[in-house]
Chimera marker file (.cmm) of the C-alpha trace (Angstrom):
<marker_set name="trace">
<marker id="1" x="0.092" y="0.118" z="-0.091" r="1" g="1" b="0" radius="0.5"/>
<marker id="2" x="1.273" y="3.369" z="-0.774" r="1" g="1" b="0" radius="0.5"/>
<marker id="3" x="0.645" y="7.168" z="1.487" r="1" g="1" b="0" radius="0.5"/>
<marker id="4" x="1.653" y="9.753" z="2.463" r="1" g="1" b="0" radius="0.5"/>
<marker id="5" x="2.297" y="10.829" z="5.636" r="1" g="1" b="0" radius="0.5"/>
<marker id="6" x="0.598" y="13.999" z="7.125" r="1" g="1" b="0" radius="0.5"/>
<marker id="7" x="1.801" y="14.356" z="10.153" r="1" g="1" b="0" radius="0.5"/>
<marker id="8" x="4.874" y="13.377" z="12.100" r="1" g="1" b="0" radius="0.5"/>
<marker id="9" x="6.242" y="13.821" z="15.931" r="1" g="1" b="0" radius="0.5"/>
<marker id="10" x="9.915" y="14.020" z="15.435" r="1" g="1" b="0" radius="0.5"/>
<marker id="11" x="10.444" y="14.152" z="18.963" r="1" g="1" b="0" radius="0.5"/>
<marker id="12" x="8.179" y="11.160" z="19.789" r="1" g="1" b="0" radius="0.5"/>
<marker id="13" x="9.559" y="9.517" z="15.860" r="1" g="1" b="0" radius="0.5"/>
<marker id="14" x="5.940" y="8.701" z="14.834" r="1" g="1" b="0" radius="0.5"/>
<marker id="15" x="3.259" y="10.257" z="12.664" r="1" g="1" b="0" radius="0.5"/>
<marker id="16" x="0.475" y="9.213" z="11.311" r="1" g="1" b="0" radius="0.5"/>
<marker id="17" x="0.017" y="8.710" z="7.128" r="1" g="1" b="0" radius="0.5"/>
<marker id="18" x="-3.206" y="8.764" z="4.926" r="1" g="1" b="0" radius="0.5"/>
<marker id="19" x="-3.183" y="5.443" z="2.517" r="1" g="1" b="0" radius="0.5"/>
<marker id="20" x="-4.025" y="6.251" z="-1.084" r="1" g="1" b="0" radius="0.5"/>
<marker id="21" x="-6.222" y="3.781" z="-1.129" r="1" g="1" b="0" radius="0.5"/>
<marker id="22" x="-8.047" y="4.186" z="1.871" r="1" g="1" b="0" radius="0.5"/>
<marker id="23" x="-10.682" y="6.806" z="3.974" r="1" g="1" b="0" radius="0.5"/>
<marker id="24" x="-8.562" y="6.788" z="7.187" r="1" g="1" b="0" radius="0.5"/>
<marker id="25" x="-4.986" y="7.751" z="8.542" r="1" g="1" b="0" radius="0.5"/>
<marker id="26" x="-2.355" y="4.500" z="9.980" r="1" g="1" b="0" radius="0.5"/>
<marker id="27" x="-0.412" y="5.004" z="12.383" r="1" g="1" b="0" radius="0.5"/>
<marker id="28" x="3.133" y="5.344" z="11.813" r="1" g="1" b="0" radius="0.5"/>
<marker id="29" x="6.242" y="4.797" z="13.436" r="1" g="1" b="0" radius="0.5"/>
<marker id="30" x="9.827" y="4.747" z="12.667" r="1" g="1" b="0" radius="0.5"/>
<marker id="31" x="10.941" y="0.986" z="14.521" r="1" g="1" b="0" radius="0.5"/>
<marker id="32" x="8.410" y="-0.357" z="11.296" r="1" g="1" b="0" radius="0.5"/>
<marker id="33" x="10.713" y="1.283" z="8.566" r="1" g="1" b="0" radius="0.5"/>
<marker id="34" x="12.535" y="-1.866" z="6.924" r="1" g="1" b="0" radius="0.5"/>
<marker id="35" x="15.689" y="0.209" z="6.389" r="1" g="1" b="0" radius="0.5"/>
<marker id="36" x="16.576" y="2.105" z="9.376" r="1" g="1" b="0" radius="0.5"/>
<marker id="37" x="18.896" y="4.477" z="7.290" r="1" g="1" b="0" radius="0.5"/>
<marker id="38" x="15.830" y="5.899" z="6.087" r="1" g="1" b="0" radius="0.5"/>
<marker id="39" x="15.018" y="7.530" z="9.722" r="1" g="1" b="0" radius="0.5"/>
<marker id="40" x="15.804" y="10.975" z="9.440" r="1" g="1" b="0" radius="0.5"/>
<marker id="41" x="13.849" y="11.098" z="6.188" r="1" g="1" b="0" radius="0.5"/>
<marker id="42" x="10.368" y="10.375" z="7.532" r="1" g="1" b="0" radius="0.5"/>
<marker id="43" x="8.484" y="13.889" z="8.120" r="1" g="1" b="0" radius="0.5"/>
<marker id="44" x="4.957" y="15.756" z="6.585" r="1" g="1" b="0" radius="0.5"/>
<marker id="45" x="3.917" y="14.879" z="3.221" r="1" g="1" b="0" radius="0.5"/>
<marker id="46" x="6.527" y="11.956" z="2.582" r="1" g="1" b="0" radius="0.5"/>
<marker id="47" x="5.726" y="9.104" z="-0.099" r="1" g="1" b="0" radius="0.5"/>
<marker id="48" x="6.174" y="5.793" z="2.279" r="1" g="1" b="0" radius="0.5"/>
<marker id="49" x="4.800" y="2.105" z="1.311" r="1" g="1" b="0" radius="0.5"/>
<marker id="50" x="3.152" y="-0.014" z="3.716" r="1" g="1" b="0" radius="0.5"/>
<marker id="51" x="1.636" y="-2.982" z="4.825" r="1" g="1" b="0" radius="0.5"/>
<marker id="52" x="-1.527" y="-2.477" z="6.400" r="1" g="1" b="0" radius="0.5"/>
<marker id="53" x="-1.387" y="-3.890" z="10.163" r="1" g="1" b="0" radius="0.5"/>
<marker id="54" x="-4.456" y="-4.555" z="12.666" r="1" g="1" b="0" radius="0.5"/>
<marker id="55" x="-4.264" y="-2.224" z="15.774" r="1" g="1" b="0" radius="0.5"/>
<marker id="56" x="-2.653" y="-3.139" z="19.195" r="1" g="1" b="0" radius="0.5"/>
<marker id="57" x="-5.860" y="-2.346" z="21.348" r="1" g="1" b="0" radius="0.5"/>
<marker id="58" x="-8.888" y="-1.887" z="20.595" r="1" g="1" b="0" radius="0.5"/>
<marker id="59" x="-9.914" y="1.896" z="19.456" r="1" g="1" b="0" radius="0.5"/>
<marker id="60" x="-6.588" y="2.693" z="17.586" r="1" g="1" b="0" radius="0.5"/>
<marker id="61" x="-5.614" y="3.230" z="14.807" r="1" g="1" b="0" radius="0.5"/>
<marker id="62" x="-4.414" y="0.698" z="12.311" r="1" g="1" b="0" radius="0.5"/>
<marker id="63" x="-0.895" y="0.482" z="11.796" r="1" g="1" b="0" radius="0.5"/>
<marker id="64" x="1.813" y="0.367" z="9.339" r="1" g="1" b="0" radius="0.5"/>
<marker id="65" x="4.211" y="-2.511" z="9.633" r="1" g="1" b="0" radius="0.5"/>
<marker id="66" x="7.631" y="-2.631" z="6.862" r="1" g="1" b="0" radius="0.5"/>
<marker id="67" x="7.459" y="0.480" z="6.654" r="1" g="1" b="0" radius="0.5"/>
<marker id="68" x="9.985" y="2.159" z="3.021" r="1" g="1" b="0" radius="0.5"/>
<marker id="69" x="10.422" y="5.647" z="2.051" r="1" g="1" b="0" radius="0.5"/>
<marker id="70" x="9.636" y="6.039" z="-1.478" r="1" g="1" b="0" radius="0.5"/>
<marker id="71" x="10.811" y="8.673" z="-3.174" r="1" g="1" b="0" radius="0.5"/>
<marker id="72" x="11.837" y="12.321" z="-1.573" r="1" g="1" b="0" radius="0.5"/>
<marker id="73" x="9.568" y="14.313" z="0.160" r="1" g="1" b="0" radius="0.5"/>
<marker id="74" x="8.204" y="17.387" z="-0.517" r="1" g="1" b="0" radius="0.5"/>
<marker id="75" x="9.268" y="21.068" z="-2.067" r="1" g="1" b="0" radius="0.5"/>
<marker id="76" x="7.419" y="22.648" z="1.512" r="1" g="1" b="0" radius="0.5"/>
<marker id="77" x="8.596" y="19.315" z="3.975" r="1" g="1" b="0" radius="0.5"/>
<marker id="78" x="13.105" y="20.195" z="3.289" r="1" g="1" b="0" radius="0.5"/>
<marker id="79" x="11.751" y="23.899" z="3.147" r="1" g="1" b="0" radius="0.5"/>
<marker id="80" x="10.525" y="22.609" z="6.526" r="1" g="1" b="0" radius="0.5"/>
<marker id="81" x="13.343" y="20.915" z="7.696" r="1" g="1" b="0" radius="0.5"/>
<marker id="82" x="15.602" y="22.930" z="6.336" r="1" g="1" b="0" radius="0.5"/>
<marker id="83" x="14.422" y="25.921" z="8.930" r="1" g="1" b="0" radius="0.5"/>
<marker id="84" x="14.531" y="23.906" z="11.391" r="1" g="1" b="0" radius="0.5"/>
<marker id="85" x="17.764" y="22.843" z="10.821" r="1" g="1" b="0" radius="0.5"/>
<marker id="86" x="18.792" y="26.580" z="10.709" r="1" g="1" b="0" radius="0.5"/>
<marker id="87" x="17.030" y="27.014" z="14.423" r="1" g="1" b="0" radius="0.5"/>
<marker id="88" x="17.959" y="24.292" z="16.519" r="1" g="1" b="0" radius="0.5"/>
<marker id="89" x="22.267" y="24.677" z="14.669" r="1" g="1" b="0" radius="0.5"/>
<link id1="1" id2="2" r="1" g="1" b="0" radius="0.2"/>
<link id1="2" id2="3" r="1" g="1" b="0" radius="0.2"/>
<link id1="3" id2="4" r="1" g="1" b="0" radius="0.2"/>
<link id1="4" id2="5" r="1" g="1" b="0" radius="0.2"/>
<link id1="5" id2="6" r="1" g="1" b="0" radius="0.2"/>
<link id1="6" id2="7" r="1" g="1" b="0" radius="0.2"/>
<link id1="7" id2="8" r="1" g="1" b="0" radius="0.2"/>
<link id1="8" id2="9" r="1" g="1" b="0" radius="0.2"/>
<link id1="9" id2="10" r="1" g="1" b="0" radius="0.2"/>
<link id1="10" id2="11" r="1" g="1" b="0" radius="0.2"/>
<link id1="11" id2="12" r="1" g="1" b="0" radius="0.2"/>
<link id1="12" id2="13" r="1" g="1" b="0" radius="0.2"/>
<link id1="13" id2="14" r="1" g="1" b="0" radius="0.2"/>
<link id1="14" id2="15" r="1" g="1" b="0" radius="0.2"/>
<link id1="15" id2="16" r="1" g="1" b="0" radius="0.2"/>
<link id1="16" id2="17" r="1" g="1" b="0" radius="0.2"/>
<link id1="17" id2="18" r="1" g="1" b="0" radius="0.2"/>
<link id1="18" id2="19" r="1" g="1" b="0" radius="0.2"/>
<link id1="19" id2="20" r="1" g="1" b="0" radius="0.2"/>
<link id1="20" id2="21" r="1" g="1" b="0" radius="0.2"/>
<link id1="21" id2="22" r="1" g="1" b="0" radius="0.2"/>
<link id1="22" id2="23" r="1" g="1" b="0" radius="0.2"/>
<link id1="23" id2="24" r="1" g="1" b="0" radius="0.2"/>
<link id1="24" id2="25" r="1" g="1" b="0" radius="0.2"/>
<link id1="25" id2="26" r="1" g="1" b="0" radius="0.2"/>
<link id1="26" id2="27" r="1" g="1" b="0" radius="0.2"/>
<link id1="27" id2="28" r="1" g="1" b="0" radius="0.2"/>
<link id1="28" id2="29" r="1" g="1" b="0" radius="0.2"/>
<link id1="29" id2="30" r="1" g="1" b="0" radius="0.2"/>
<link id1="30" id2="31" r="1" g="1" b="0" radius="0.2"/>
<link id1="31" id2="32" r="1" g="1" b="0" radius="0.2"/>
<link id1="32" id2="33" r="1" g="1" b="0" radius="0.2"/>
<link id1="33" id2="34" r="1" g="1" b="0" radius="0.2"/>
<link id1="34" id2="35" r="1" g="1" b="0" radius="0.2"/>
<link id1="35" id2="36" r="1" g="1" b="0" radius="0.2"/>
<link id1="36" id2="37" r="1" g="1" b="0" radius="0.2"/>
<link id1="37" id2="38" r="1" g="1" b="0" radius="0.2"/>
<link id1="38" id2="39" r="1" g="1" b="0" radius="0.2"/>
<link id1="39" id2="40" r="1" g="1" b="0" radius="0.2"/>
<link id1="40" id2="41" r="1" g="1" b="0" radius="0.2"/>
<link id1="41" id2="42" r="1" g="1" b="0" radius="0.2"/>
<link id1="42" id2="43" r="1" g="1" b="0" radius="0.2"/>
<link id1="43" id2="44" r="1" g="1" b="0" radius="0.2"/>
<link id1="44" id2="45" r="1" g="1" b="0" radius="0.2"/>
<link id1="45" id2="46" r="1" g="1" b="0" radius="0.2"/>
<link id1="46" id2="47" r="1" g="1" b="0" radius="0.2"/>
<link id1="47" id2="48" r="1" g="1" b="0" radius="0.2"/>
<link id1="48" id2="49" r="1" g="1" b="0" radius="0.2"/>
<link id1="49" id2="50" r="1" g="1" b="0" radius="0.2"/>
<link id1="50" id2="51" r="1" g="1" b="0" radius="0.2"/>
<link id1="51" id2="52" r="1" g="1" b="0" radius="0.2"/>
<link id1="52" id2="53" r="1" g="1" b="0" radius="0.2"/>
<link id1="53" id2="54" r="1" g="1" b="0" radius="0.2"/>
<link id1="54" id2="55" r="1" g="1" b="0" radius="0.2"/>
<link id1="55" id2="56" r="1" g="1" b="0" radius="0.2"/>
<link id1="56" id2="57" r="1" g="1" b="0" radius="0.2"/>
<link id1="57" id2="58" r="1" g="1" b="0" radius="0.2"/>
<link id1="58" id2="59" r="1" g="1" b="0" radius="0.2"/>
<link id1="59" id2="60" r="1" g="1" b="0" radius="0.2"/>
<link id1="60" id2="61" r="1" g="1" b="0" radius="0.2"/>
<link id1="61" id2="62" r="1" g="1" b="0" radius="0.2"/>
<link id1="62" id2="63" r="1" g="1" b="0" radius="0.2"/>
<link id1="63" id2="64" r="1" g="1" b="0" radius="0.2"/>
<link id1="64" id2="65" r="1" g="1" b="0" radius="0.2"/>
<link id1="65" id2="66" r="1" g="1" b="0" radius="0.2"/>
<link id1="66" id2="67" r="1" g="1" b="0" radius="0.2"/>
<link id1="67" id2="68" r="1" g="1" b="0" radius="0.2"/>
<link id1="68" id2="69" r="1" g="1" b="0" radius="0.2"/>
<link id1="69" id2="70" r="1" g="1" b="0" radius="0.2"/>
<link id1="70" id2="71" r="1" g="1" b="0" radius="0.2"/>
<link id1="71" id2="72" r="1" g="1" b="0" radius="0.2"/>
<link id1="72" id2="73" r="1" g="1" b="0" radius="0.2"/>
<link id1="73" id2="74" r="1" g="1" b="0" radius="0.2"/>
<link id1="74" id2="75" r="1" g="1" b="0" radius="0.2"/>
<link id1="75" id2="76" r="1" g="1" b="0" radius="0.2"/>
<link id1="76" id2="77" r="1" g="1" b="0" radius="0.2"/>
<link id1="77" id2="78" r="1" g="1" b="0" radius="0.2"/>
<link id1="78" id2="79" r="1" g="1" b="0" radius="0.2"/>
<link id1="79" id2="80" r="1" g="1" b="0" radius="0.2"/>
<link id1="80" id2="81" r="1" g="1" b="0" radius="0.2"/>
<link id1="81" id2="82" r="1" g="1" b="0" radius="0.2"/>
<link id1="82" id2="83" r="1" g="1" b="0" radius="0.2"/>
<link id1="83" id2="84" r="1" g="1" b="0" radius="0.2"/>
<link id1="84" id2="85" r="1" g="1" b="0" radius="0.2"/>
<link id1="85" id2="86" r="1" g="1" b="0" radius="0.2"/>
<link id1="86" id2="87" r="1" g="1" b="0" radius="0.2"/>
<link id1="87" id2="88" r="1" g="1" b="0" radius="0.2"/>
<link id1="88" id2="89" r="1" g="1" b="0" radius="0.2"/>
</marker_set>
């Protein structure tokens, strides 16, 4: 399944993605990445490929499993990351 990260909480390394083929968001955590070297690329606007897995507890959103980063983040996301890096530095 392919989708786009719509919310990302960098400090906690998790967020939510909107699958292209579904009407609801799924939970995404950086621990679910197939290639951990891609961790820094996750953020709002990033396209990802993933398998859909059930929620770990009743009442929670389904989760993305076996997550892989697809292509580059949107221009706006790259610009936001650059600004954040300048503010930290």
